[in-house]
C-alpha positions in Angstrom: 11.6 12.0 9.4 12.3 8.7 7.6 13.5 7.2 10.9 10.4 8.4 12.7 8.2 7.1 9.8 9.9 3.7 10.1 9.1 3.5 13.8 6.3 1.2 14.7 3.5 2.3 17.0 4.9 0.6 20.2 8.5 2.1 19.8 6.9 5.4 18.7 4.7 5.6 21.8 7.7 4.4 24.0 9.8 7.2 22.4 7.1 9.8 23.1 6.4 8.7 26.7 10.1 8.1 27.3 10.9 11.6 26.3 8.2 13.0 28.5 9.4 10.8 31.4 13.0 12.0 30.7 12.0 15.6 30.8 10.0 15.0 34.0 13.0 13.2 35.5 15.3 16.1 34.6 12.9 18.6 36.1 12.7 16.4 39.3 16.5 16.2 39.4 16.9 19.9 39.0 14.2 20.5 41.6 15.9 18.1 44.0 19.3 19.8 43.4 17.7 23.2 43.8 15.9 22.1 47.0 19.1 20.8 48.4 20.9 24.0 47.6 18.0 25.9 49.2 18.1 23.6 52.1 21.8 24.2 52.5 21.3 28.0 52.4 18.4 27.7 54.8 20.5 25.6 57.1 23.2 28.2 56.9 20.7 30.8 57.9 19.1 28.6 60.5 22.3 27.2 61.9 24.7 30.2 61.6 23.2 33.6 61.2 19.9 33.1 63.1 21.5 31.6 66.2 24.0 34.4 66.4 21.1 36.9 66.3 19.2 35.0 68.9 22.4 34.8 71.0 22.9 38.5 70.8 19.2 39.0 71.7 19.6 36.7 74.7 22.9 38.5 75.6 21.1 41.8 75.6 18.3 40.4 77.6 20.8 39.2 80.2 22.4 42.7 80.2 19.0 44.2 80.8 18.5 41.8 83.7 21.8 42.9 85.2 20.7 46.5 84.9 17.4 45.8 86.5 19.0 43.8 89.3 21.5 46.6 90.1 18.7 49.1 90.4 16.8 46.7 92.6 19.8 46.3 94.9 19.9 50.0 95.5 16.2 50.2 96.6 16.0 47.0 98.5 16.9 46.9 102.3 16.4 43.2 102.9 19.7 41.4 102.7 18.0 38.3 101.4 16.4 40.2 98.5 19.8 41.8 97.8 21.5 38.4 97.9 18.9 37.1 95.4 19.6 40.0 93.1 23.3 39.3 93.4 22.7 35.7 92.4 20.6 36.8 89.4 23.5 39.1 88.3 26.0 36.3 88.7 23.7 34.0 86.6 23.4 36.6 83.9 27.1 37.2 83.9 27.7 33.5 83.5 25.2 33.3 80.6 26.8 36.4 79.0 30.2 34.7 79.2 28.8 31.6 77.6 27.2 33.8 74.8 30.5 35.6 74.2 32.4 32.4 73.9 29.8 31.0 71.4 30.0 34.2 69.3 33.7 34.2 69.3 33.7 30.6 68.0 31.0 31.2 65.3 31.6 34.7 64.0 34.1 34.4 61.1 33.5 37.6 59.0 35.9 40.4 59.4 33.2 42.9 60.2 31.7 40.5 62.7 35.0 39.9 64.4 35.7 43.7 64.6 32.3 44.4 66.1 32.6 41.5 68.5 36.1 42.7 69.6 34.7 46.2 70.3 31.8 44.6 72.2 34.2 42.5 74.3 36.2 45.6 75.1 33.1 47.5 76.2 32.0 44.4 78.1 35.3 44.3 80.0 34.8 48.0 81.0 31.2 47.3 82.1 32.3 44.2 84.1 34.9 46.3 85.9 32.4 49.0 86.7 29.9 46.4 87.8 32.4 44.7 90.1 33.0 48.1 91.8 29.3 48.6 92.1 28.9 45.1 93.6 31.7 45.8 96.1 30.1 49.1 97.3 26.8 47.3 97.8 28.5 44.5 99.7 30.0 47.2 102.1 26.7 48.7 102.6 27.7 52.0 100.9 24.5 52.5 98.9 25.3 56.1 98.3 28.6 55.3 96.8 27.0 52.4 94.9 24.3 54.7 93.5 27.0 57.3 92.5 29.0 54.5 90.8 25.9 53.2 89.0 24.8 56.6 87.7 28.2 58.1 86.9 30.1 55.0 85.6 28.2 51.8 85.3 25.2 53.3 83.5 27.5 55.0 81.0 29.5 51.8 80.3 26.2 50.0 80.2 24.9 52.3 77.4 28.1 51.9 75.5 27.8 48.2 76.1 24.3 48.2 74.7 25.4 50.3 71.8 28.2 47.9 70.8 25.9 45.0 71.2 23.3 46.7 69.0 26.0 47.4 66.4 27.0 43.7 66.4 23.3 42.6 66.3 22.6 45.0 63.4 25.6 43.6 61.5 24.5 40.0 62.2 21.0 40.9 61.2 22.2 42.4 58.0 24.1 39.2 57.2 21.0 37.3 58.1 18.9 39.5 55.8 21.4 39.1 53.1 21.4 35.3 53.5 17.6 35.3 53.6 17.5 37.4 50.5 19.8 35.0 48.8 17.6 32.1 49.9 14.6 34.0 48.7 16.2 34.8 45.3 17.4 31.2 44.9 14.0 29.9 45.9 12.4 32.3 43.3 14.9 31.2 40.7 14.2 27.6 41.5 10.5 28.2 41.3 11.0 30.0 38.0 13.1 27.1 36.7 10.7 24.6 38.0 7.7 26.4 36.4 9.6 26.9 33.2 10.6 23.2 33.2 7.0 22.3 33.8 5.8 24.6 31.0 8.4 23.1 28.7 7.4 19.6 29.8 3.8 20.4 29.2 4.4 21.9 25.8 6.6 19.0 24.8 4.0 16.6 26.1 1.4 18.4 24.1 3.6 18.5 21.0 4.5 14.8 21.4 0.9 13.9 22.1 -0.2 15.9 19.1 2.5 14.3 16.9 1.7 10.8 18.2 -2.1 11.3 17.8 -1.6 12.8 14.3 0.7 10.0 13.2 -2.1 7.6 14.1 -5.2 9.6 13.2 -3.9 11.0 9.8 -3.4 7.5 8.2 -6.7 6.4 9.8 -8.5 9.3 8.2 -6.9 8.5 4.9 -7.9 4.9 5.4 -11.5 5.9 6.2 -11.5 8.2 3.1 -10.2 5.4 0.9 -12.8 3.0 2.4 -15.6 5.6 1.8 -14.4 6.2 -1.8 -14.3 2.5 -2.5 -17.7 2.1 -0.9 -19.0 4.9 -3.2 -17.4 3.2 -6.2 -14.7 5.9 -6.7 -11.6 4.1 -7.9 -9.6 7.3 -8.6 -8.8 7.9 -4.9 -5.1 7.1 -4.1 -2.9 7.3 -1.0 0.8 7.6 -0.4 2.2 5.6 2.5 5.8 6.2 3.8 7.7 4.2 6.3 7.5 0.7 7.6 5.3 1.2 10.7 1.9 -0.5 11.2 -0.1 2.4 9.8 2.1 2.6 6.7 1.7 -1.2 6.2 -2.1 -0.8 6.7 -2.2 2.1 4.2 -0.2 0.1 1.6 -2.4 -2.9 2.1 -5.5 -0.7 1.6 -3.9 0.8 -1.5 -3.1 -2.7 -2.8 -6.6 -3.8 -2.0 -8.0 -0.7 -3.8 -5.8 -1.3 -6.8 -6.7 -5.0 -7.0 -10.4 -4.1 -6.6 -9.9 -1.5 -9.4 -8.4 -4.2 -11.6 -11.2 -6.6 -10.8 -13.8 -3.9 -11.5 -12.1 -3.0 -14.7 -11.9 -6.7 -15.8 -15.6 -7.2 -14.8 -16.5 -4.1 -16.7 -14.7 -5.2 -19.9 -16.1 -8.7 -19.6 -19.5 -7.3 -18.9 -19.3 -5.2 -22.0 -18.1 -8.2 -24.0 -21.0 -10.2 -22.5 -23.4 -7.4 -23.5 -22.0 -7.3 -27.0 -22.2 -11.1 -27.3 -25.7 -11.1 -25.9 -26.7 -8.4 -28.4 -25.2 -10.5 -31.2 -27.0 -13.5 -30.0 -30.2 -11.6 -29.8 -29.7 -10.1 -33.3 -28.9 -13.6 -34.7 -31.9 -15.1 -32.9 -34.1 -12.3 -34.3 -32.6 -13.0 -37.8 -33.1 -16.7 -37.4 -36.7 -16.1 -36.3 -37.3 -13.9 -39.3 -35.8 -16.3 -41.7 -37.8 -19.1 -40.1 -40.9 -17.1 -40.6 -39.8 -16.6 -44.2 -39.2 -20.3 -44.5 -42.7 -21.0 -43.2 -44.1 -18.5 -45.7 -42.1 -20.1 -48.5 -43.3 -23.5 -47.4 -46.9 -22.2 -47.4 -46.3 -20.8 -50.9 -44.7 -24.0 -52.0 -47.7 -26.0 -50.6 -50.1 -23.6 -52.4 -48.0 -23.9 -55.6 -48.0 -27.7 -55.3 -51.7 -27.7 -54.9 -52.1 -25.4 -58.0 -49.6 -27.6 -59.8 -51.6 -30.7 -58.9 -54.8 -29.1 -60.1 -53.1 -28.0 -63.3 -51.7 -31.4 -63.9 -55.1 -32.9 -63.3 -56.6 -30.4 -65.8 -53.8 -31.2 -68.2 -54.6 -34.9 -67.9 -58.3 -34.2 -68.6 -57.3 -32.0 -71.5 -54.9 -34.6 -72.8 -57.6 -37.3 -72.7 -60.0 -34.9 -74.5 -57.2 -34.1 -77.0 -56.5 -37.8 -77.4 -60.2 -38.5 -78.0 -60.4 -35.6 -80.5 -57.2 -36.7 -82.1 -58.7 -40.2 -82.5 -61.9 -38.8 -83.9 -59.9 -36.5 -86.2 -57.8 -39.5 -87.2 -60.9 -41.4 -88.1 -62.4 -38.5 -90.0 -59.1 -38.0 -91.7 -59.0 -41.6 -92.7 -62.5 -41.2 -94.0 -61.5 -38.0 -95.8 -58.4 -39.6 -97.1 -60.4 -42.4 -98.5 -62.9 -39.9 -100.0 -60.0 -37.8 -101.4 -58.5 -40.9 -102.8 -61.8 -41.8 -104.3 -62.1 -38.3 -105.6 -58.7 -38.4 -107.1 -59.4 -41.7 -108.7 -62.7 -40.4 -109.8 -61.1 -37.2 -111.1 -58.7 -39.4 -113.0 -61.4 -41.4 -114.4 -63.3 -38.2 -115.1 -60.2 -36.9 -116.9 -60.0 -40.1 -118.9 -63.6 -40.6 -119.3 -64.7 -37.0 -119.6 -66.0 -37.5 -122.8 -67.8 -40.7 -121.8 -70.3 -39.7 -119.5 -71.8 -36.5 -118.2 -73.5 -38.4 -115.5 -70.3 -39.5 -114.1 -69.3 -35.8 -113.9 -72.4 -35.2 -111.9 -71.5 -38.1 -109.7 -68.0 -36.8 -109.3 -69.4 -33.4 -108.4 -71.4 -35.0 -105.6 -68.4 -36.9 -104.4 -66.5 -33.6 -104.4 -69.2 -32.0 -102.4 -69.1 -34.9 -100.0 -65.3 -34.6 -99.9 -65.7 -30.8 -99.1 -68.1 -31.7 -96.4 -65.7 -34.2 -95.0 -62.9 -31.7 -95.2 -65.0 -29.2 -93.4 -65.5 -31.7 -90.6 -61.8 -32.3 -90.6 -61.1 -28.6 -90.4 -63.5 -28.3 -87.5 -61.9 -31.3 -85.8 -58.5 -29.8 -86.3 -59.7 -26.5 -84.9 -61.0 -28.2 -81.8 -57.7 -30.1 -81.5 -55.9 -26.7 -81.9 -58.0 -25.3 -79.1 -57.3 -28.3 -76.9 -53.6 -27.9 -77.6 -53.8 -24.2 -76.8 -55.5 -25.2 -73.4 -52.7 -27.7 -72.9 -50.2 -25.0 -73.7 -51.7 -22.6 -71.3 -51.9 -25.2 -68.6 -48.3 -26.1 -69.3 -47.3 -22.5 -69.0 -49.2 -22.4 -65.6 -47.4 -25.6 -64.7 -44.1 -23.9 -65.7 -44.9 -20.9 -63.5 -45.8 -23.1 -60.7 -42.7 -25.1 -61.1 -40.7 -21.9 -61.2 -42.3 -20.8 -58.0 -41.6 -24.2 -56.5 -38.0 -24.0 -57.7 -37.7 -20.5 -56.2 -39.2 -21.6 -52.9 -37.0 -24.7 -52.9 -34.0 -22.5 -53.6 -35.0 -20.2 -50.7 -35.4 -23.2 -48.6 -32.0 -24.4 -49.6 -30.4 -21.0 -48.8 -32.2 -20.5 -45.6 -30.7 -23.5 -43.9 -27.3 -22.3 -45.0 -28.0 -18.9 -43.5 -29.5 -20.5 -40.4 -26.4 -22.6 -40.1 -24.3 -19.4 -40.3 -26.4 -17.8 -37.6 -26.1 -20.9 -35.5 -22.4 -20.8 -35.9 -22.4 -17.1 -34.9 -24.6 -17.9 -32.0 -22.3 -20.7 -31.0 -19.3 -18.4 -31.3 -21.1 -15.8 -29.2 -22.0 -18.5 -26.6 -18.4 -19.6 -26.5 -17.3 -16.0 -26.0 -19.9 -15.7 -23.2 -18.5 -18.9 -21.6 -15.0 -17.5 -21.8 -16.1 -14.2 -20.3 -18.0 -16.1 -17.6 -14.9 -18.1 -16.8 -12.9 -14.9 -16.5 -15.5 -13.3 -14.3 -15.5 -16.4 -12.1 -11.7 -16.3 -11.9 -11.8 -12.6 -10.9 -14.5 -13.1 -8.4 -12.8 -16.2 -7.0 -10.1 -13.9 -5.6 -12.6 -12.8 -2.9 -13.5 -14.8 0.0 -17.0 -14.6 1.5 -18.4 -15.9 4.7 -20.1 -19.3 4.4 
């Protein structure tokens, strides 16, 4: 089968049709040989047996003519009529002699020769009796001629006819045998011819079926493969054996399917990679958007904190001016109080040294002390106001510190977010580079296919 599978379509068809033609030629040759054999047998029948039978029939006919002429000679009185009958007898005897010579030359079988020899013996007796009859008629002795005819010639004539019938029967038997042989041979030839035709038809059908199957089976597999590829089924596979056109076609289709499978697999892998990279880019973009929104919110908070810080700083400046004014007033009062205290101390010293001198001065020192107490009260009140102002400044400073902390936090977030955004940008760039590589691979894969312009 490997040799047959390696045959291409043209040699395969030539082999099939050549085998059919060879079988047909053999049948024709056998038919011609059989026809020639039948023709030879038929010629043997036609040229040998049948002419002998016809000769014997003609011989017997001539013998019957002689018998009829002899009877006519007995009943005719006209010499002319009698002479005519004598001529007919002589003609028949000449024909019989010719027939006898022909049979002696053509009969070759032992039975035929024996029957012919007996016939010739009887013929000689009949000829002798006929000559005596003809002599009596020529003398005009019709009574003697009649007696000769009835007592001798007729008896030898019957024996003559019997011997002739025996030879004719024997020749007819040989003719029938030969005809039967021709018939049997013809029947055998017909049977052989019909058998050869049936064998030729069966072989033609088998060869046609094999030839058609060897072409249609790969075509069906090719159509099935094409249908599977069209449906996206890459699991269908074919096995091609041989080196003929259909095997080459099947292997080409198999290679095409395999390459298409590789292309589809590569495209699928790259498409999944593209989908993954796209998802990463989308996630990074979403994170970047969210962080940008957080940046915007932090900027808004920073702006609000800066506004609050500006307002606080302004309040602190106002409070500082008030504290400065109060401090200046307290300083003046303190200077006054210090002077008064100094006066009081001096006075108390004087009082201590001059206690005994004057009660009036004690009274004056008392008033001074009272004035000093009043002055100290004013100082205490001024100090309280300064303390309140300082507390306001402290609260404002605390608010400023909170605002500054918020600003520092926002600034820190603003500082981290660009770094995170930079990382996302790097990730997006890497994903974009991966997408570019996948796109180049897809282009390289798709570039294997040629499309019409």
